[in-house]
MIPABA-889475 format. One record per atom (N, C-alpha, C): residue in one letter; x, y, z. Coordinates in steps of 0.02 Angstrom, whole numbers, plus 50000, padded with zeros to 5 digits. Layout:
N
AXYZ...
//
This chain:
602
X500304997650002X499915001049996X500745007050018X500095012149971X500765014549951X500625019250033X501295025050050X501465026950102X500895035950099X500485034950110X499915040550112X499995042450185X500165049550214X499885052050294X499715057450274X499425061850257X499405067950233X498755070050278X498785071850314X497965071050353X497695075350322X497815079150306X497315084850255X497325086750198X497345080950156X497015078250114X496555074750112X496565068450174X496365066750224X495575068350215X495625072150276X495055076750259X494745080950211X494965083250172X494775083450127X494355080550084X494735075950075X494095068350032X493515064750085X493725066150142X492895067050195X492725068750201X492695076350173X492455082050142X491765083450110X492315079950056X491935078350047X491455071649992X491515069750037X490935062450030X490285066450091X490465068650106X489925072650191X489675077750163X489685079650099X489605085950058X488755085750052X488625080350007X488165078549976X487655080450038X487685077350107X487155075550138X487595081650206X487745085250158X487575093950202X486995093950252X486565092150224X485755096050229X485795094350315X485715088250318X485375084350356X486135085250400X486755087250413X487275087750442X487275092650488X486995101750428X486685106350483X486175105550525X485755102250509X484835101350556X485455098050594X485655094350615X485985087950665X486335092950729X486725098250663X487255103950694X487085107950753X486315111350720X485835114250742X485735113550822X485375106350801X485085102850872X485475101650916X486135098350908X486705098450939X487185104250985X486855107350944X487185115450969X486245117851013X486145117251017X485415119651073X485245116651126X485775110451098X485655105151157X486245107851189X486865109551156X487445111251212X487345116951261X486725122151217X486645130051274X486175126551326X485725120051332X485535116851402X486045112651431X486575112051383X487015109151460X487295114851500X487465121551459X487735124451506X487225130351570X486485128451576X486025131651601X486135127051670X486225119251685X485855118351734X486615120751787X487235122451786X487485125051845X487405130351860X487205135851810X486865141551852X486235140751901X485925137951883X485275135551904X485415135551990X485905129252003X486295124852034X486525129952097X487025134152049X487145141652068X486745144352116X485975146952077X485625150952112X485065146352185X485165138252162X484695135652236X485385136952288X485995135252275X486235138052359X486585142252366X486405151952311X486355155052341X485735158452361X485425155952345X484945160352350X484215156752388X484035150652360X483135148852365X483485145752453X484025140952438X484125135252498X484165142152572X484555144652577X484755150752622X483945154452639X483615152352584X483125159952611X482405154452616X482525144752610X481885143952632X481335144152601X481375145652547X480695147652490X480375140252443X479895137752461X479745128852445X479675131052398X479165136252361X478915141252293X479695138852248X480235143252243X480885144652225X481185135552224X481115133852270X481305126752273X480995120652208X480345122652211X479875121052159X480005121652094X480235127352084X480515130652018X480995130851990X481735128952071X482055126152010X481955120952010X481825116352053X481765106952011X481485108551935X480965113051948X480595109751892X481095113851837X481355119851865X481835122251792X482525115151768X482915114251829X483135108551801X482895102351750X482065102551770X481985093651721X481755096551661X481525102051643X481645106551569X481925106151537X482635110451568X483315108451536X483605102051541X483575098251574X483805091651564X483255086751534X482595087651505X482195085451456X482265088051375X482615092551382X482515099251301X483255095851291X483695097951326X484425092551315X484375084951275X484025082951329X484205077251279X483965075551226X482945076151239X482595078551165X482895080451079X483435085851114X483735090451067X484135084951049X484545081951107X485395077451078X484895073051015X484525067651061X484255061751030X483985062850936X483545066550940X483435068350883X484005071050827X484445074250868X484985076650815X485385069550786X485385065950833X486025059350840X485345054350789X484765053550778X484395050350749X484695053850681X484915060550650X484595062850599X485235058850573X485785062750612X486615060550603X486515051650574X486235050450612X486465040750601X486255038950544X485515041850528X485035040350447X485665043750387X486095049250402X486335050750357X487125045150344X487665045850396X488045039450416X487855033250363X487315030250375X487125025250364X486955026150256X486745031850241X486795035550142X487745038550162X487995039050182X488635040950184X489135033950169X489015027650185X489145021450210X489125017050118X488465018450123X488035017050058X488425019649970X488345027549989X488765032049905X489565026649919X489905028949979X490835026449952X490765018249946X490075014049971X490255009449958X490175006549864X489595013149852X489455010649760X490055015949736X490265019849737X490945023249722X491625017949733X491825015449792X492225008949786X492235003549737X491575000749742X491384997449702X491314997849625X491125004549602X491355006449552X492005006649495X492425008649585X493075010749539X493425000749537X493344997949579X493584992349593X493434986949506X492904989949494X492354987449427X492714991849356X493304994249341X493554999849291X494284998149335X494674994449388X495474997349358X495304987849313X496234988049298X495944982249257X496574975749291X496404972649244X496824963549250X497384963849325X497794966949318X498434966149369X498254971749413X497744972249428X497734973749489X497524971149525X496904966749501X496604961349519X496774954049534X497284954949479X497524949149504X498034948749569X498344956349564X498764954249625X498504956449670X497984958849718X497594959249786X497164953649769X497294950949834X496614947349871X495964947949826X495634945249845X494914946649842X494644946649911X494904945249964X494694947250032X495104952150069X495694954550014X495914962550062X495454969050011X495374965549946X494664970549902X494194970549945X493924962949957X493064963550036X493344967450081X493714969350109X494154967350202X493954977850182X494244976850120X494034987750124X493284989550104X493064985750048X492414989050058X491814988450112X492034982050148X491724982050207X491894986650255X492544981550270X492744986450349X492954990650366X493574994050285X493724999650299X493105003550278X492815003150248X492265009250218X491695009150277X491445005150343X491215003650412X491435010250442X492215008750454X492615012750469X492535018850488X492965019750429X492655027450375X491885031350423X491295027250399X490715029450397X490805032450463X490765027850502X490855025050603X491085031950606X491425037250562X491575041250608X491265046650630X490985045350553X490475053150544X489785051150623X489685047350664X489355044850709X489665050850754X490535051050749X490695055750781X490685061550792X490305063050748X490255070150696X489905074750778X489175072950778X489025074350820X489195075050918X489775067850910X489875070650968X490485075550984X490825076150914X491285080650925X491045089250907X490495088350890X490315094550879X490015098650943X489665091150998X489635094051056X489865096751115X490505094051073X491225094451130X491455101651123X491405101651053X491785109951054X491245113051060X490605115151056X489965118651094X490245119851181X490355112251213X490125108651259X490615116251289X491315114251258X491955114851297X491995125451272X491705127451228X491775132951217X491265138951274X490385133951282X490065137151304X490415134451433X490635131551421X490925128851490X491715133551498X491795137051434X492515141951458X492065147051488X491835149451428X491215156451446X490945157751503X490795151151540X490415152051590X490875152851647X491165147351646X491845151051684X492295156151716X492245159851649X492405164451664X492315172851683X491455170351666X491115174051702X490895172651764X490875168651786X491125167151869X491915169151908X492255167251885X493045169951901X493345167951860X493665174351822X493985176951771X494765171051795X494895172151856X495905171751884X495585162651880X495255163451902X495085153451916X495065147751851X494915151451770X495145151451712X495585148251706X496175151551727X496585152751704X497095146251735X496935144351806X497255135351800X496835133451787X496515132351714X496015126851688X496375126451591X496295135151586X496845134851515X497435131751514X497975132051562X498865127951539X498035115551526X497845115251534X497545110051520X497635107851444X497205112751426X497175112751338X497625112551325X498305114051352X499065117851304X499365108151320X499215106451404X499585100851419X498955095351369X498715096851346X498225090451317X498225091551232X498935096751193X498845095651142X499835092551153X499775094751195X500595091151176X500635084051207X500275083051237X500235074851232X499955071151151X499705076851155X499255071451083X499835072951021X499955079251028X500435078650980X501375074550996X501305071651044X501895066351054X501515058451036X500955057451055X500755051251044X500415049950948X500335053350943X499955054350867X500425050550814X501085050950821X501365044150770X501085037150785X501385035150842X501035031250865X500285026250858X499935030450887X499325029650862X499215029150797X499315032150749X499475029350691X499635024250657X500295024950698X500455017050663X500475012550703X500025012150756X499695004850778X498955003850763X498475009650735X498035008350676X498135007150624X498655006750558X498795007350497X499174997650520X499514995750578X499624989750557X499244984450592X498944986950668X497944983450661X497354981450601X497444987950557X497134983750502X497464980050444X498204979850423X498664979650386X498484973150433X498484969250465X498254963450496X497604959850494X497424962950496X496584963750503X496474960950413X496654964050373X496514959650283X496964956850276X497564953750301X497694946350280X497534941250300X497264941150355X496814938750390X496144936650363X495924941950325X495134941950288X495214936550230X495764942050198X495894935150142X496104928050137X496454928450202X496854920050216X495914916350194X495484916850257X494784917650256X494264916250197X494404921950172X494324920150096X494214914650064X495014914950040X495374909450009X495184901050044X495324899950122X495204894450128X494434893150114X494024897750142X492904894450143X493144894650082X493224899050038X493184897049946X493524887049937X493944886649957X494244881349951X494254874350002X493834875550072X493714867550104X493964861650110X493474860950020X493494855450016X494294849949986X494594855649948X495304854249925X495684853749983X495434857050036X495924857450099X495984849950135X495044846250127X495064842750156X495284835150108X495394835650056X495534830550023X496484830350020X496614836650015X497354835550047X497534834950113X497154834550147X497204835150221X497734837650268X497514845450252X497914850850258X497614855450283X497014851050349X496614855450379X496894856450432X497484852950482X497634856350518X498404861850537X498814857650444X499044864350439X498654870550399X498054872050399X497614877350385X497424882650429X497374875450495X497174879850551X497984882750613X498494879550578X499124884750606X499404889350582X498854890650506X499194896250464X498694901650515X497964899750500X497724904650533X497694908650602X497974903150645X498154905650684X498754907350716X499414908550638X499814913850656X499344920950639X498994919950574X498704926550545X498444931650610X497964927550645X497494929250692X497934931250760X498494926450767X498804929050837X498914939850823X499244937850741X499464943450740X499204947750723X498534947450707X498184953850725X497804954750789X497644949350807X497964950850911X498204955450969X498904954350927X499434954250959X499374965250905X499114964250875X499314970450834X498624978350872X497994970550870X497564975950890X497674976750955X497944972451005X497934975951085X498404979051089X498884980351043X499634985351027X499284995051035X498914992050992X498164998350968X497934999851028X497454998051065X497544999351127X498065000651194X498474997451174X498904999551245X499055005751252X499195006451157X499645016051156X498855020151170X498185017951144X497535023751162X497695024051251X497845019351255X497375020751336X498105021651385X498645023751343X499255026351381X499075034251376X498765034551307X498575040651291X498345044651324X497895041051336X497265044851381X497345043051444X497685037451467X498005040051551X498435047051562X498935048251526X499225053551550X498665059851535X498405061651485X497685065251464X497525066451540X497035060751572X496855062451598X497055064351698X497685059851670X498265065351740X498325071451749X498615075351663X498665080151688X497975084351698X497285080951687X496425083851701X496595080751776X496745077751780X496705078751874X496955083751908X497735082851876X498095087951938X497775093451933X497505097051888X497275102351846X496775104051906X496325100651917X495725099751948X496055101152014X496225094552060X496625098152089X496585108252125X497405107452094X497505117252084X496645118352068X496215117352045X495605123952016X495275121152112X495365117052142X494865116652208X495365119652266X495895117252237X496445122952300X496425128452299X496265132252232X496315141852240X495565141452234X495195142352201X494345140852242X494165138952306X494655138352347X494305137552403X494735143152435X495285144252412X495525150952436X495205160152438X494685159752343X494345161852347X493595160352386X493525158452412X492865158452454X493275160352509X493785158152566X493785160452605X494315167752614X494195172652557X494565179452538X493735180852510X493215180952509X492535182452492X492405184152440X492995181052369X492965185252307X492585178952241X492465173852298X491915167352264X491605165852303X490985165152280X490375159552362X490335156052352X490145153352368X490195145152389X489475141652321X489075142652320X488635141252252X488995141552175X489455147352199X489925150952139X490655146252111X491075144052167X491345135852178X490845130252183X490315129852214X490045125452168X490035123352103X489685129552102X489445129751993X489775129551955X490665131152000X491195130651950X491745127351936X491495120851977X491805112652005X491215110351949X490845112851954X490265107151893X490415107651841X490615113651804X491095116251736X491465111751730X491845112351764X492515109751776X492495102251779X492275099751821X491665093051786X491565090551709X491215094951687X490845093851640X491355098051567X491975100351582X492255099151545X493035094351541X493055088351583X493425083851563X492905077351520X492265079451518X491775075751456X492025075551403X492255083551368X492055085251324X493175084951309X493445084251357X494205085951365X494225077551360X494045072151399X494025065451360X493875063251322X493095065451275X492895063751224X493765067351143X494015073151179X494375074751107X494875067951117X495165063551152X495445058451159X495255051651146X494485051551163X494345047651121X494095045951042X493895053351014X493885054550960X494575054350913X494905057850960X495695058550921X495895049650906X495925045850935X496105039550944X495545036150852X495165036850902X494445037150835X494835039650751X494915046150765X495245047250681X495935044450657X496365042150698X496955038550683X496635030850638X496145029050669X495915023550622X495505024650577X495365029050584X495025030350513X495375033050456X496075039750501X496315040750445X496755034150388X497075029750432X497415022950425X496865020350364X495855019150408X495665015250320X495385021550254X495645026350268X495215033350217X495935032150154X496515031350206X497145029550155X496935024050127X496805018050169X496535010250108X496315010450050X495725015550067X494925015249998X495425020649976X495865026949995X495965030949943X496875026749897X496805021349945X497395017649872X497035014549831X496455012449832X495865011049770X495655015849742X495525018249740X495045027649725X495605030149662X496225031449701X496635035849643X497105030849608X497005025449602X497215021049560X497005023849487X497315024449451X497235023549365X497175017649331X496825015649277X496735009549275X497465008549220X497645002249213X498055003549168X497895003949085X497214998749114X496874999449023X496365002749034X496265005848998X495605012748989X495795015848913X494895018348925X494885024948849X495385028748866X495715028848788X495725034848780X495475041848794X495925047248796X495295051848757X495135053748684X495455050048638X495155047348592X494765044348554X494495039048585X494335031248608X493805032648545X493475026248529X492965026848450X492795022148465X491945019748463X491525017548482X491725011648410X491855003348432X491824997848366X491204997248368X490844996948311X489914994548302X490054984448290X489554983948331X489334976748342X489214973248249X489704967148256X489714968448205X489854957148213X489914955348130X489554945148132X490114945848128X490644943448128X491464943848091X491974948848127X492514946848130X492874951248157X493594948048132X494114952348108X494774952148075X495094949648118X495754950448148X496214951248176X497074950248206X497334955348210X498024955048180X498604957148227X498734954148264X499424953948310X500244958148275X500154962648260X500884967748246X501484967548288X502054965848276X502924966348304X502424965148391X502154960948384X501914960748470X502524959848505X502544964248570X502944961748659X502704964648669X502614957548732X502084957048804X502514955848862X502754957248902X503134954548978X502204958549036X502284952349098X502114955249161X502464957349187X502164959249251X502654965349287X503194958249321X503844963749337X504574958249367X504484950649326X504184951849279X504354945249249X504634944549170X505104941849152X505244942849062X504664942249023X504964943148955X504284945348906X504044935248890X503264936248832X503024932248850X503214931848789X502764936748752X502904937248688X503454940448670X503694939248594X504164944948565X504174943748490X504234951948495X504084956348432X503604947548382X503004948648391X502534941148363X501954943248306X502004942748253X501164943848254X501144941648211X500494939948205X499954934448173X499264938048137X499104934748109X498644941548037X497974932948064X497564934448099X496804931348088X496264932448051X495974930848000X495624932747953X495124931947968X494524936847962X493864936547977X493574931147959X493384927848037X492874920747997X493214914048022X493974916348025X494254910048030X494284906248079X494194899648094X494444893848157X495274894648138X495534897548221X496154892848221X496354893548280X496764887748302X497004884248356X497684887148386X497834889548426X498504891548471X498554883648512X499234881648492X499324877048528X500234877848535X500464874948617X501104876548618X501114873748694X501814873148755X502044869848791X501524877048854X501324873448911X501324881048940X501894885748967X501594891748986X502144898848952X502344898948890X502044896648831X502274898748776X501974906948718X501244908048753X501154915448767X500264911748729X499694909248737X499314905348729X498534912348769X498824911648802X498004915148845X498354921248849X499154922048828X499304932148841X498794936348768X498974929648708X498754932248647X498044933048689X497664929048700X496904928448712X496774938648737X497154937248804X497224943848849X497114951348817X497394950048754X497944954548698X497114957248688X496984951748644X496534954248596X495794956948625X495254951048684X495344955048731X495264961848790X496014967148763X496134969248805X496154970948877X496244962548927X496474962748985X496794966948983X497744965348946X498064969848937X498224973448883X498844978948908X498994981948836X499774980848841X500004977648736X500534975948736X501084981348743X501534980648769X502094985648773X502454988248720X502354984148653X502784986548586X502274983048551X501964986748486X501584982048445X500834985348450X500694982048416X499584985048395X499474977048356X498774978748405X498414971748424X497404976448392X497444975048328X497034977848286X496394973248302X495554972548274X494874969248278X494934973348243X494624969548171X494194974448117X494584978548087X495024978448104X495704987248071X495844989748110X495284990548167X495564998848230X495984996248293X496644997848299X497034999448376X496544994648428X496734991948476X495954991248552X496024994348601X496595000048590X496725003448619X496645009048594X496085011148548X495895018548507X495125014748509X495105008048541X494335008648538X493915008648619X493355010748629X492865010448696X493075001848708X492975002548766X493094996648788X492464989748810X492034993548836X491064992548823X490994991148726X491314990948688X491014992348626X491574986148608X492264984148608X492874980848616X492384974648651X492314973048712X491914968548738X491304966548716X490964970548663X490344969148656X490444963548575X491114967148562X491114962448491X491954954848497X492064956648568X492714949748586X492324947048646X492504940748632X492134936148695X492694932848721X492694930648786X493384929248805X493294923148866X493144915048828X492954911248909X493754906348919X493734907748965X494184903449012X494294898549024X494834896449070X494574886449101X494354887649169X494154891349201X493854894249271X493234897349252X492594893949236X491924899949212X491524901649276X491584905249265X491344909649333X490444910949341X490144906549390X489374908249372X489164913149425X488574914549443X488364918449505X487854913249535X487674917049588X487164913149638X486614915849620X486424913349539X485774917849529X485314910249473X484694911249462X484674906249422X484874906449368X485024900249374X485344898549258X484894901149208X484314903049209X484044910649185X484454914849189X484424918449253X484954927749230X485614922049250X486014917849238X486654917049208X486504918649140X486154916549121X486224914249023X486064921549000X485564924449022X485424933749002X485644938849027X486504938849067X486954941649074X487154942548996X487054936848964X487574940248919X487154944848859X486464942348855X485744945948803X485184947648848X485214950748875X484684951748930X483984949048902X483834955148813X483204952148772X483044947648757X483574939948735X483634933748730X482744929448737X482384928548700X481954923848702X482054916748724X481334916448741X481744907948764X481704904048710X481714906448667X481674899748615X482694903648576X482664905548581X483764908648600X484124904848640X483514903848701X483994900348742X483874894748787X483474889348720X483254886748682X483614880148657X483884886248631X484424884348548X485174883248560X485164887048613X485864890048636X485954883748661X485564879648728X485704876148775X485634868948750X485364868148696X485394861748650X485984860748599X486104866648594X486964869348542X487564865148607X487254866148663X488034863148740X487794859448768X487254853248733X487014847748764X486694847348827X486104855448834X486154855348936X485304857148937X485354855048888X484174854548875X484024847448902X484534845248918X483874837848976X484184839649034X484774844149018X484854846449120X484184850249150X484124855449103X483474859749116X482854854849127X482904850749092X482054845349111X482444843949155X482684842549192X482854838349256X482814839149287X482914846949321X483214851849344X482404852749409X482484853249446X481834853349516X481274860349499X481604864049456X481534872949426X481544875549377X481904871649321X482164872049288X482254876649265X482134882649235X482674887649204X482724892349239X482494892449333X482304896349401X482844892149439X483314888449458X483504883049489X484244886849487X484204889149539X484944892649578X485384887049587X486274891649517X486754886449514X486774885749545X487134890749645X487524889549705X488114895349672X488474895949728X488964901549735X489644898749701X489704904049623X490184901349573X489924895449540X489414892949556X489114886349516X489154879249546X488964882749625X489264876349669X489004868549652X488274871149623X487664867549624X487884860949522X488354863349500X488244860449435X489124857949466X489184853149401X489714850449384X490254853349357X490994852849355X491494858649292X491134861149218X491354851649204X490844851649123X490264856649098X489704855949157X488954858749155X489154865249161X489774872149227X489724877349231X489984877149124X490404874849088X490944878249063X490374875648992X489844872549015X489114873248935X488844878948928X488884880248996X488614887549022X488664891548986X489484893249015X489694897049011X489874898848903X489764895048878X489784890648819X489274893448793X488684894448803X487934894448795X487774902548824X488024903648857X488014912348883X488504918448805X488954911548752X489434914148724X489054915048677X488554908648634X488274911348589X487644913648580X487364915448653X486994922048633X487294928248640X487744930648671X487844936348636X488084940348562X488234932048561X488524930948451X488864936448455X489794935948465X490234940248451X490594938248402X490724944048375X491064944648301X491664938048320X492194940148367X492784934048422X492774933448457X492534924948461X492494919448493X493224919848533X493474917848560X494174917948630X494004911148665X494364905348639X494034897348703X494564896948723X494964898248774X495574898148812X495584890448866X495754887648853X495224879148883X494664880048917X494284884748869X493494883348897X493164877048897X493334872248860X492994866648871X493324858748892X494114862648938X494704860248969X493964852549010X493464855149036X493174849149078X492654842349055X492464844948993X492224840148928X492444832248912X492204829848927X492454820848907X492904822048805X493014822048794X493194824348723X492634822048679X492274813448683X491664813248644X491024822648635X491114825048703X490564827748721X490944833648680X491654835848709X491634841648677X491894841448596X491934836848553X491964838548468X491394837348447X490754835048480X490204836448473X490074845148479X490164846348550X489944853948537X490274859248501X490974855148500X491374860148465X491224863348371X490754854548380X490544853948317X489804860348293X489634859848359X488994865148361X489134867948353X489594873848391X490024881548385X490064883348326X490384877948269X490694880848200X489994882048137X489674878948180X489214877648142X488384882748153X488624885548221X488244891248244X488334897548229X488954899848226X489344904348243X489874903448158X489494901948115X489904901948034X490414908048043X490094912748048X490374919248016X490944921748049X491004918448118X491314921848186X492064918748169X492194923948201X493134922748199X493324919448274X493304912648270X493644909548338X494414907048338X494644909248409X494964907548408X494894904148494X495374895448471X495274888648505X496024886748544X495904887848624X496594887248640X496754880848681X496914873848667X496644869448705X497444862848716X497604859848742X498104857448765X497974849648736X497074848648722X496844844448671X497004842548644X497354840048596X497504841548520X497134837948475X496814832748493X496374828548458X495704836048438X495854838048471X495014840448478X495214849348425X495654845948382X495894853248320X495574849148254X495264848248249X494884843548179X494564848548138X494104854148197X493704859448157X493884862648132X494474866448173X494914873748123X495414874448056X495194877148044X495524881147983X496414879047977X496594883348062X497314883048053X497374881548112X498234877648131X498464876848183X499024882048194X499284884948259X499764890348267X499994889548285X500864888748309X501034883248372X501564886248364X501644888748446X502134893748492X502514889748533X503084894948547X503754892448573X503984896948600X503964898748665X504324906448719X504224910448659X503544912648658X503204919148610X503194919448543X503654916448506X503644916248472X503394912748433X503074912048373X502704908248306X503144903748280X503284895848322X503584893948296X503634890548191X502684887648199X502654885448124X501864886348137X501514886248086X500924886848058X500434883048011X500094880548015X499734876847953X499034872447961X498774869647932X498314863047961X498814856747994X498214854248016X498304846348061X498874843148013X498654840947928X498924837047921X499724841647871X499694845847835X500604851947835X500744849647903X500494852547962X500974851648012X501274846848020X500824840648029X500944832048058X501554830647985X501414831447949X502034831347858X502304834047876X502584841547932X503254843647930X503904839747991X503514836448024X503804832148075X504584839348124X503904844048147X503974849548174X503994846848256X503734850648282X503524853048362X502674850348384X502504854048292X501464848348289X501584841648335X502194840948283X502054830648249X502374833348329X502914830248350X503024831448428X502704830048481X502314834348499X501694834848511X501224830848492X500934831048457X500484825548442X500464818448460X501394814948448X501504809148453X501464809948550X501684814548581X501694815248666X500904812548668X500524816448623X499994813248674X499514808448636X499964802548613X499744799548573X499074799648548X499154805148491X498754807048447X498844802848358X498364802948325X498414797748279X498984803848222X499284802248196X499304807348114X498754809348093X498064806948085X497524813148081X497044814348086X496854818148064X496364822748148X495724816948130X495304817248176X494744813848190X494044818248120X493884815048082X493294814748064X492694820248079X492554825848072X491974831248096X491214824948103X491004825248170X490444821948157X489744824748113X489544820548090X488714822048054X488904822648085X487964830348075X487254829848126X486964818948140X486804820948087X486174815548071X486754807148118X487504809248134X487884803048162X487834804348235X487914808348267X487754810048328X487604805048381X488064804548414X487754800448459X486944804748531X486874802948563X486554806448580X486874810548674X486504812648667X486924817048694X487224813748771X487634812448810X488014808048876X488004812948944X487394815048954X487474820649028X487704818449068X488554819349113X488814818049158X488754822849183X488184824349194X488284831449245X487484830449333X487704833949388X487024830949412X486854836049425X486234835549444X485724843049461X485464844049530X485854844149560X485904843449617X485844852749650
//
């Protein structure tokens, strides 16, 4: 996380978040200020009781004083309570707005950010850090009440005895010195506690999402030990933060206690000298006691603010980021088309802190062509797909779709024309129908049915208890791996992109099912360009060209028969896979076997 310690910038950002709610905040401030005025009156009534009412033994005046105090207490509590209700609602609205803003920013950040930052860390910032910042808004009424009380109390004390006030003023100076001394320690302990909390959240996110795999690996105890270390580190950091806050508060209140003794001693001397009445001393002491509350509140608020600063820094670490892949100033909208020509011209690309994956690569894919990318792991196959879909930008060279440089095209229009399916299929915890309609919200039932038939999922829908409306579970957990990939393929068919990129998108299917479904895809998308990436060379019977990659460059290119005849790298890969030299013949639709669904419908 960047080292951000500019408190002024943090306050400016926080003020900008609160600005839309300013009307409610002003109303809350007025109510709280009125409550603080009520806070000022009852010591004066108490002074009047001691100096006038009690010596006169007048029952009516005593009743008047008691009723007056009751009215003051009722008004003070009522005004403050209403102010707090208004403030609480505005704080909830503040948290709501910040979450939307943060999520919108995360949605626009590029793949390098999402691959570098764990899900749990992002979740912690959207939930815990936003809550921490928003909850600080609940301290605003308390801070305002503290300031008003401090102001009114000091004014009342000055009116009662100006000399005694000079005993109180040094308390404020001592408090400022203590706060300045502890500021750095408070901030560092708060940042450490929240960083440890983010690490713990990330671990739990990964662990709970993979707990079945943990069980299969028999690593329950190892994971528990890791969590014990992370949770222990977080506990130590939180304890350290609390320790610093307690020491800060203790020294602060010690200074106030010394000042109180000084006020009582000097005030008693004033009474002996006749410069102050007993009622005046009682009222002054009451004000002094009430001065302690706002002073101690400043300690709590100050400690809370150090936590908020840490959360603000973590939020701004995301909101101030600039996406590495974004629309340029002169970006144009690509029209929706049924086919797409793809060209990579002298492309060089490297992931951060790693050697180049592609080196001066040039590849021409004519519109409507079906090609396969082949090569060992790390040869650059998936990287080519990511560059075409513009998850990343090449450091050198040009990637074009239908003659347009993808870096000059608006991302929304590019991704409407280019569809990338990866091995790890992402489904949402919604109904099957809703997951399919993400690609084409206006799709008819007939279109949905055709798409499912093409990927051999129609029987599954018929078997599911709620058919179209059956929920697929978190990340599609109620479906098998093959079923999830079939749903993703059906979704791609509904989208009808100009360029379809399949990166191991059929890896969970058995070979016969894969061949039938790929044949169906070529029939349903006859004019679309398809780039197929797979380690299963037997799947390449249907493509027009095969491109063999090795260490980021094109090693050879041609049809299956041509490459087998050359006896080069492709032929060696084919032999390694125990494959015949001749590709399997495309199955005829009339000869297709009935769908074999190894899918579960639970």
